[in-house]
N, C-alpha and C positions, 0 to 999 in steps of 0.2 A: 829375205823373203823373195820367193819366185814371183815374177810378174803375174802369172796366172792366179796364184793364191791371193795376191793383193787385189786383183780385179774381182775375184769371187767374193771376198770380204766386203769390198766397196759396193758390189751389186746387192748383197744381202742387206747391207745397211740402208741403201736407198729403198729397197723393197719393204723393209720394216717401217721406215719413215713414211712411206706412202700408204701403208695399210691402216684401216680404221675398223673399229668394232662398235657394238651397241651395248649400252649398260642398261639393264632392266632391274628395277628395284621394287621392294615392297616395304612400306614403313608402318610400324605398329607400335603399340604401347605395352606389349606383352599379353594383354587381354583382348584387344580389339585393334582394328586398323585405324590409322591416323590420317584423315583426309587433309588435302591442301597444304601439306608441309612444303617448305622452300628447300630446294636442293641446288647446291653449287658444286661444280667440279672444276679444278684448276691446277695448272702447274705454270712454269715460267713462260710457256709459249701458247697455252690454250686456256680459255676460260669460258664457261657457259653456265646457265642456270635454268631450271624448269620448276614447275609446281606439280605436286602429286595430284591425282584425281580424287574423286569423292571416296574411292575405296582404298586409297593409300598407295596406288601403283604409279610408277613413272617409267619413262623410257628416254634415254639420251642417245641419239643416233650419231654415227660417224665421229666417234671419239678416236683420235690418233693413238696408236699403240704407245704405251709408256706408263710412267708412274704419276699418280695424281693424288690430290687431297680432296676428299668429298666432305662437304659441310652441309648438315641437315638441321634446319631450325623450324620451330613451330611455337606459336604463342602458348605459354603455360608449360613448356617442356624444355629440358636442358639441351643445349646445342650439342650435336654429335659431330665429331671430326674423326675421320679414318683415312688411312693410306690405302689406296687400291692400285692395282696394276691391270691395264688393258692389254692382254696378250693373245686374245682370240676374237673370233667374229662376234660372239655373244657372251656376256658375263651377267649372271643373275645373282643378286644378293638380297638378303633380308636385313633390315635395320630396325633396331628397337630403341625408342626414345624414352627417357625417364622423366617423370613429372617434375617440373621445377616448382616445388611447393612454396619457396620463398621468393620467387620471381627474380632470381639472381642472373639468369641467362637471357633476360629480355633484351630485345634490341631497342635502343633509345637514340634520340636524335638531338636532344638539347645540349649534350656535352660538347659536341664539335660541329653542329649543324649538318652532320652526316650520320648515316646509320652505323651504329657501332654496338657491339655486345656490352651490356651494362658492366659486367665484371672487368672487361678490358678497357673501359672508358678511362681516360686520363684524369677526369674529375669525378667526384662523388655525385651520383644521380640516384635519388630516391624515387620509387615508382609507387603510386597509389593505383591499385587495380580495381576493376569493376567488382571483383569478389570482395574486396575490403569495403568498398562503398555499399555493397549490399549487406555485408555483415553488420555495419553500423546503421543500417536502414536510413541512409542519407538520401533525401529527396533532391537537395540542391548541392552544388559544389561546396558552399560555405560550411556545410555540416560535416564533411569528410576530410577536410584539409588538415585537421589537427593531428592526424595519425601519421606524422612524419617528423623526424627530429628537427628542432629549430623552427618549427612552424606553429603559429598560434593564431586562430581567428577570434577576434573579440567583437562584442556588441557595443555600440556607441550611442544608441538613442532609444528611449522608451517610446517616442512618438512615431518614428519612421522606420525603425529597424535597420539603421545604417550599420554595416559590418565592414571590417577591414582585416586583411591578413598581415601579420608581422612575421618577418624572417630574421632570425638571429638578433632579436631585440629591436629592430628598426620598423617604423610604422609603414603603412601600406604604400605611401608614395615613393618609397625606396625599392619597391618590388616591381619587376616587369612581368605582367601577366600576358601570356601569349595564347592565342586561339589558333591551333594547328600551325604553331611555330611563327605566327605573324603577330606583330605588335600593333593590333588595332583595338586593344582594350584601353579606352581613353580614361582620362581623369574622372569624367562623369560616370562611366561604366564601373569604375572602381568603388563608387559609393554604394551601389545596390546590385551590381552585376553578378557578384559571386553567389547571391541568393536567387538570381534570375535564371542561371544556367542549370538545367536539370541533369542529374547523374545518369539517367537512362540513355543519354546520347554520347556518353564518354567511353572511349576505348581505354584510356589510361591518363594519368596526370603525372608529369615528370617535374621533379623539384630539384633545382640546383641552388645551393646556398652560397652566396658570395660569388665574386669572380665572374659574373656573366656580362660585365659591361663591354668587353671588347667586341662581342659579336651581336649583342641585342640592343645596344643603345644606352642612353643616359640614365634611365630609371632602374637599371639592373644592379644597383649598388648592393642591396641586401641579397639579391638573388633573382632567380627566374622560376616562374610557375608556368608550365606549358600544358595546356588542356588540349589533348588529342581526341577528336571526336571519332565515332565508329566508322570504319571502312566496310563496304560490302565484301564479305569473304565467303559466307555460306548462304544457301537458300534457307532463310529462317523467317519466322514471324512470331511476335510475342505481344500479348496484352496483359497489363498488370494494373491492379488497383490497391490502394492503401488507405487505411483509416486510422488516424491517431487521435487520442483523447488527451489533450494537454491538461495536466492536473486532474485527469479523470473527467473533465467537463467540456472544454473548448475543442470542437472537432477540427481536424486537419485532414482534408480529403484530397486524394489525387488519383488520376487515371492517366496511364501512359501506354504508348504502343511503339513498337519497332518492327520493321520488315525489311528484308534484304533479298535481292534477286541478282544472281550472277550467271552469266552465260556459260554454256558447257565448255567453251574453249578458254574461259577465264580472261577473256580480252575486254570485257565490259561488265559493269555492275552498278547497282543503285541501292541505296538504303534510305528509307524515310523514317521519321520519328516524330513523336508529338507528346505533349504533356498538358494536362489541365489540372490546376491545383486551386483549391478553395480552402483557405484557413480563416477561421473566425478569430476575432480579437480575444486577448486574454488579459485580465486584470488580476494581478497577484495579491493585492492588499485591499480590494473592495472599496477603493476610494473613488471609483467611477472613471478612472483614467487608465489607459492601456499600458501594459509592459510589453506586449507583443501586438503588432498591428494586425488588422484584417488584411488578407492578401488573396488576390485572384491573379493567377498566372496562366497564360496560354502560350505555349511554345510549339512551333512546327518547323521542320526543316528536312533537308535531304543532303546526301553526299553521293556523288556519282563519279565514275571514271570510265575512260575509253582508252584502249591501247591500239593505236594505229598499226603498230608492229611490236615485236618482242623487245625492242630497245627504246620505246617512247611511251609516254603516258600523259593524258590530259585529265585533270581532276577539277571538279567543281563542287563547292559546298555553299549552301544557302540556309539561313536560319532567321526566322522572325520571332520576336518576343513581344507580347503585349501583357503588361503587368499593371495592376492597380493595387495600391496599398494606402491605408489610412490609419492613423492613431490619434489618441487624445481622448476627448470625452464626447458623449452624445453623438455617436457616429451616424445616427439617423437624421440629423439636422444638416442643413447646408453649413459649410465650414465657418462662415463669419457670424453665425449665431451660437457658436460654442465658446467655451473658455479657452481650450487649446485644441488645435487641429494641425496635423501635418499630413497632407494628402498629395500623393504622387501618382500620375498616370503616364506610364512610359510606353512608347512604341519604338522598338529597336529592330533594325535590319542589319544582319551580318552576312558577308559573302566573301568568297575567295575563288580565284581561278589560277591554276598552276599547270605549266607545261614542262615535262622532264624528258630528257633524251640522253642516251649514252652511246658510245661507240661499240663496235662489235666485241672488242676485248673486255669491255666493262671497266676500262681504266679512266675514262673521261666522262663526266656527268655535267650536264647543263640544265639549270632550272630557271625559268622565267615565271614570275608570279605577280599577282596584284590582289589585294584584299581591301575590304572597306567595312565601315560601320557607320550607321546614321541613326541618331536617336532624337525624337521629339518628346518633350516632357511638359505636361501641364502640372503646376504645383500650387500648393497653398501652405505657407508657414506662418502661423499666427494664432490669434485668439482674443480672449477677453471681450468677446462680443456677447456672451451669454450671461444673464443675471448681472449685467453691469449697466452703465448709463447709455443713453442714446449716442453720446459722443464716442464711447468705446465701440459701439457697433459700427459707427461710420469709419473709425480708424481701422477696425478689423477688415474692412473691405480692401485695405491697402496691401494685403498679404498674398494676393493672387499673382502668379508669375508664369513665365514660359521659358523653355530652354531648347536650344537647337545645338546638336553636337555632331561633328563630322570628323572621322578619322580615315585616312586613305594611305595605303602603303603599296609601293611598286618597287620591284627589285629584280636583280639578276644575279645568279650565283654559278660559279664554275669550280668544279672539283676535279683534280687529277691525282690518280693513284700511281705512284712511281714503282719501278721494278723492285726496289728494296723495301716496299711496304710503306714508304713515306707518303704523306698526303698533303697536297697544297689546295687551299680553299681561298678563292677570291670572290668578292661580291660588292655590289653597290645598291643602295636603297634611297628612295625619296619618300619622306613621311610628311603628311599634312594632318594637323590637328587644329580644328577650328571650333571654338565654343562661344556661344552667345547666351547669356543667362540674364533675364530681365524681370525685375519686380517693380513696375512703374510707380505703385503707390508709395514705396519707400525710397524712390530714386536710386534703386540698386541696379548696377550694371556690371557684368563681366563680359567684355568683348575681347577675346583672346585668339590670336592666330600664331601657331608654332609650326614653322616649316623647317625640316631638317634634311640635308643631303649627307648621307653617310657612305663611307667606303671602308671595307675591312679586308684584311689579309691574315691568313693563318697557315702555319707550317707545322705539320705533325711529323716530328723527327723520331725514327725508330732505329737507332744504331745497333740495337740487339733485341732479342725477343723479350728481355726483361726490363728494358728501359725505354721510356717514351717521354719526349718533351713536346709540349704544345705551346708554340710561340705565336702570338697574334697581336694585332692592334686594330683599332677602329678610329677613323678620322671623321668627325662630325662637324659640319658647318650648320649652326643653329641660328635661325632668325625668329625672334620673339617680338610680336607687337601686341601690346595689351592696354586696354583702357578699363580702369576699375573705379567705380563710383559707388558711394553709399551715403545718403543723407547729406549731400553737399560736399563731402570729402572726396577728392579725386586723386588718382594715381595713374601715371602712364609709364609703360615700359616699352622701350625700343632698343633691342639688343641684337647685334650680329656678332657671333663668336665662333671661332674654330678651335676645337679641342681634340687632342690626341689621347686616346685611352688604351694604354698597352696592357697586355696580359701574358703571363707565362705560368705554365703548370708543368710539373714533372711527376712521373710515376715510375716506381721501381719495384720489381718483384724481389723482396728480400728473401722469400722462400716461395715454393710452389703455391702455397696457400696464403701467403702474407704479402700484402701490397702496401707500399707507402705512396702517398700523394701529397704534394705541396704546391702552393701557388701564390701569386700576387696579381692583383688587378687594380686599376685606377678607374674611377668613375666620376661623373659630375651631374649636377642638376642646375639648369639655367633658371633664373627668376621667372616664375609663372605660377598660376593658380593650379593647385593639385586637388586631390579628392576631398580632403577635409575642408578646403576653402569653398567648395561647391555645396557643402552640407550646411544647413541652417538649423540650429537647435532653438528650443524655447527655454528661456530663463526668466523667472518672475512674470510669466505671462507675456513676455515680449520676445521677438526674435533676436538672436545673437548672430551678428554678421562678422565676416573676416575680410580684411583688406590688406594688400601688400604695403610694406613700408616704403618710403622713398629711398632711392639709391641702394636697393637690395643687390647684394653681390652673388655671383655664382657660387654654388656649394660644390666642393671637391671631396673625394674620398680616396683612401688607400686601404685595401683589404688584403689580409694575409690569412692563409689557411694551411693546415697540415693535418694529415689523418693516417691512421693505420686500419687496414681492412683485412680481417682473417676470414677466409671462406674455405670450407673443406667438407667433403662427403666422407663420412666414416661408416662404411657398410651402407645401410639404408638411412642413416641419420644425416640430415642436411643442416649445416650450421653456417651462421654468418654473424660476425662481430665487427662493429665499427666504432672507432674512437676518433673524434675530430675536434681540433682546436681552431678557433677563429679570433682574429683581432682586426678591428676596423677603426680607422681614425676619420673624423669628419672635420673639414675646415670650413668655417663660416656656415655652420648648419642652420637650416631654416627652423625657427622656433616660433611657437604661437604664444602671444602675450595678451592677456586680458588687460586692457588699458584703463579700466575704471571709468571710461568715458561713456556717457549716455547721450545719444543723439537727440535732436529736437523732436524726432518722431517717437522717442521712447525706447528705441532699440539699443542693445548693448554692443560695443565695438571691441573686436579682437584684431590684433595686428601681427602679421608675419614679419619677423626680424631675423637678422643674422646673429647667431650665438657666437660665443667666444671660441668654440671648438668642443669636440666631444670624442669619446672613444667607447667602443662596445667590444667586449671580449668574453670568451667563455668556452665551454666544451659541450659538444653534442655526442650522444652515444646511442647505439642501437644494438640489440641482441635478438637474433632470430634462430630458433631451433625447431626442426621438424623431425621427430624420431621415426615417424612412419606416415603413411597416408592418412591415418586416423587422427594424428595430433599435429598442431602447429601453434607455436608461441612466438610472439614478437613483443619486445619491450624497448621503448626509446624515450629519451628525455634530453633536457638542456639545463645546464647550470651557467649563469651568465651575470655580467655586470654591465650597466650602461651609465657612464659618468660624464658630466660636463667638466671641462677644464677649469672653469670658474663657475661660481653660483649663477644659476640662470633664473631670471625674473619670470614668474608665471602671472602675477597680478601686480599691476602698477597703479597705485592709488592716485587720484587726482587731488587729494588733500582737502576735500570738502566734507568728508564724512568722518566724524569723531570715532576713534577707536580702530580705524582701518589703516594698516601699514602694508608696504610692499611684501609680497610673498615670493620667496626664492627657494629653489631646490638644487641639490648637487647631483641627483640621479634622475634618469628619465622617469616620468610618471606613466601609469598604466602598463608597467613593465615588470612582471614577476621575475625574481632571480632564479626560480626553478619551475619547470613545467614538463609534462611528458605524457605518454600514452601507453596503453596495454591492449593487446589483441591476441586472443586465444580461441582456437577452434577445435572441436571434437567431432570427428566424422566417423561414427561407428559402422556405417554401411552406406550403400549408394542412395538410400532413400531418406536418411535422417542426419541432421547435423545441428550442433549447438555452437553459437558464437557468443563469447564474452569479451566485450570491449569497454574501454574507459579512458578518460583523460584526467590529468591532475594539473591544477593551476595553483601555484604558490601565492603567498600574500604579496601585495603590491601597494603602492601609493596612488590614490585616485583623487583628483581635485573635485571639490563640491562647491557650487555657488550657493552662498548662504544669505545674500542680500540683493536688493534690486540693482545695486551698483555693479554687480558682477564680482563682489569680493569672494575670494576662494578660501576654503578650508581644506586642508590636506588630511585625507582619511587613510589609515592603514587597514586594508581589508584582511579578512580571514582567507584561508586556503579552501579549495574545493576539490572533491573527487567525484567525477561524474561517470557512473558505471552503467552499462547497458547489457541486456540479455536478449538474445534472439533464438528462437526455435524454428527449424524449417523442416518440412516434410516434402519429399519429391516423389512423384509417381509417373512412370512411363505407361501411358494408356496404349500407345502404339508407337511404331517407329517415327511417325510424323506428328505425334501429339503427346505433349507432356504437360503436367500440371504441378505447381508448387504452392504450398500453403506455408505461411509464416506468421508468427505472433511473438510478442515479447514486451519488454518494459525498457524505456529509456530513462536514464537518471534514476536508477532503482532507489537510491537512498535520499532522493529529493534534495540533493546538494545544490542550493539555490539562494540567491541574494535575498536577505530578509529586511533590508533597511532602505528600500526605494524611497526617494523623495515623493511627497504626496501633494495632491491638490492642484489648483490652477496655477499657482506660482512656483511650481516645482522646477528643479534643474533636471531637464530630461536627459542630459548627458551623464548623469550620475547613475551609471549602470555598469555592471561588471559580472564576472563569473559565467557559468554555463548559460546557454541561450534559452533553454526551456526547463521547467520543473519536471517532476515525474510525469511520464507520458506512457500510456498503454496503447499498443498498436496491434493491428492484424493486417495481413496482406495476402493477395492471391495473384498468381500470374499463370498464364497458360498459352500454349501454342507449340510450334516446333522450336524448342528452346536451344537445341544444339545439333 
C-alpha cells in the first residue's frame, strides 16, 4: 500500500471516530404515544440513557458514529431491543412497544439487589401488580398476597385479626418482609402489619420463594416479600372510595387518595398518599363474640426524589400508620368489664433515605441508605370481667400492656458492571431491632435487643448469553440480648454468633423460550422472640402466653430449588408456564409446645423449643395465557409436604388432669398440602372489564384447645374455594379527568368456616379458611388516573 493511501485511510478513520450524530425518536403503543419510557443506547465504548417526554419523544445528542443496541422499557410493556447505526448527523426512528399483559418484562430488584428484567433474572421472581390488587379489590396487602404460587395468608385469631404469610409451607417468621428493599418490617409489624399497609400506595410486590438468605439476612429462609411503594412518575391525582357489606350486613368503608407531581425536566418529583378505613365488627354465629374485629386505620405518607444531576438521585419516603382494632364481646364497654377483649392501638412511623450515584459510563453504582420503623402500641388481652365475680373484674385489670418497637437499618452497596456483562455486588449493613413488651399485671416482659452487622458479596457470572451463575454469600454477626418473664418464670438470652450464609443459583436457556433455574441457599434464625411470640390469644377466658425455653439453639436451614420456565409469544398470544420444585431442611427448628401448665394468675403457658428436625418439599406451578388484549388467564398452585423427622409434641400434659395425654404430630399443623389461585380478566373495550379471581385452600390439621388446661384436639378441616367477581366501568370525561365505577361480590359461594368456637371460654386461635364470608361491594374513583 502506498504511503499516501495509508494516510488517507487513517485520516478517514479518525474523522469517523470524531464525528457524532443525534438520535431522535418517538415511542408509541400502536394507537397512541407512550410517555416517560426509559431509553438506553450502548456499545462497548459508549453508554447513556434518557427518558421520553409526556408525548413520547426523546433526543440523544452527540452519539459517536457506530453500531449500538437501543433498549426501551416502560412499566406494563414488553422491553424492546434493536440494533441501530449512527452514520449521519441526525437519525429519526419510530419505536412501537407491545403491552406486557402478563408482566413478564417488568424490571425487578429483589433477585439480585440490582435492576434486572424479570425474564432474565437468575432466580424466579413473581410480581403482584396494582392491576391484580385492584382486580381482587384488596384494600390491604394481606388480602392480595395469596395470588402468587407458594404464598398463603392465614388468619390466626378471632379476637384481634392476627394474620401471617406462609411461603412454601413455612410460617411467617421464616419470611423476610421488606419495605422498598429494606428489612425494617420487625417481628411486631409481622403480627398486624400486613393488614395495616394499604394497597393504594403499592407500585408492585415482588415475591422470591426460598434462597433469599444470602442477601437479605437471617429471616429469609422461606423467601422474601418486597413491597415497593409508588414513585412519582406522572402528574396524576386520584380519589377513591369503597363500601363493602360483610355477609350483607357489617360495613367496611374506606377512602383513599394519591397525587403525584413531577418537574418538566424529570429531575424531581413527589407523590403523596393516604387512606382512612373504618370496618365494623362481624359476628359469624351470633354468640355475641367477634370473628372479625372492628378496625379503624388512618395512613398517610409521601415519597419524593431529587436528581442533582443525570447520574445521581436522592430518595425519601415517609409513612405514618395509626390503627385501632378491637375484638371480643360488648365492644361498647371498657375492656375489663367484658368477658373477652383484645384491643390494640398502634402508632407506627416508617421512613427511609437513599442516595444513589453512578459513573458516566453507567458501569459503577453506589447506594447509601438508612431506613427505620418505630411503633408504640397500647394493648389489652384478657377478660372474664363481665358477668363474673368482683374478683374476676379485679383480675381483668391485669391485662393492660404497652409495647415499644424500634427497627433501624443503615447500609452501603456498591455494584460494578464489567465489560463482559458480569456484575459484582458488595455491601454491608447494620441492623438494630429493639422490642419492649410489658403487661405489668401478669408480670409479663419481653425486653429484646437484636443487633446485626452483615456483609455480603455477590458475583453474577455470564460466560455466555445463555448461562448465568449467581454466586454470593452473607456474613452476619448477631448479638441477641433478651429478658423474657411471665408469671414468675424467667428466661435470659445472651448470644453473640457469626454465621456464613452462602448462596448459588444458576440459570440456563435450554431453548430461546425455555429457561432452567436451580439453586441452593443456607439460612439461620438466632434464638429470639418472633411474631407469634408477641401475639397473645385468649383460651378459656384467660390469656395464653409464649416463653422461650432454656438453652434454645440457633436454627439452621438448607434450601434447594429447581425450575423450568417457558415463555413465548405466538403471534398475539402471550404465554408463560412455570414449574418449580423446592426442598428445605430445618435443623433444630423452633416449635411451639403447649405445656399444660397453668400459672398462678390463671394464664396458660406455651414454650418455644428446638424440634428434632424437619423438611418441607413440594412443587409450585403457574400458567399464564393472554390470547389478546381482551383476555387474560392465570392459574397457580402448590402441592407440598411439611414433615418432622420425629414426632413433635404439641401438647405436654402435666399429669394432673385425668384423660389427658401428650399430643404429637408428624406433619406441620395449619399447613394444607394443596392450595392455589385463579385470575381471569375479560376486557371487551376501553370502558368495561370483568375480573374473576379466586383462591383454593385444601384440608389441613388445625389444633383446638378443648379444656382450661390447654389440652389440644386435632381437627381435620374441610377445603375452601373463595371466588370473587368484579365489574368495572371506566369513562374519560376529559383528557385530565376520568372516573371509574366498580361493584361485585367477594366469596361468591360463601365458602367460610362454620364451626367457630363460641362463648367466653372459646379458643380464639381456632380459626382457618377465608378471611371473610360473602361480601358485596361498590367503589368509585376519579381524577387524572393516567
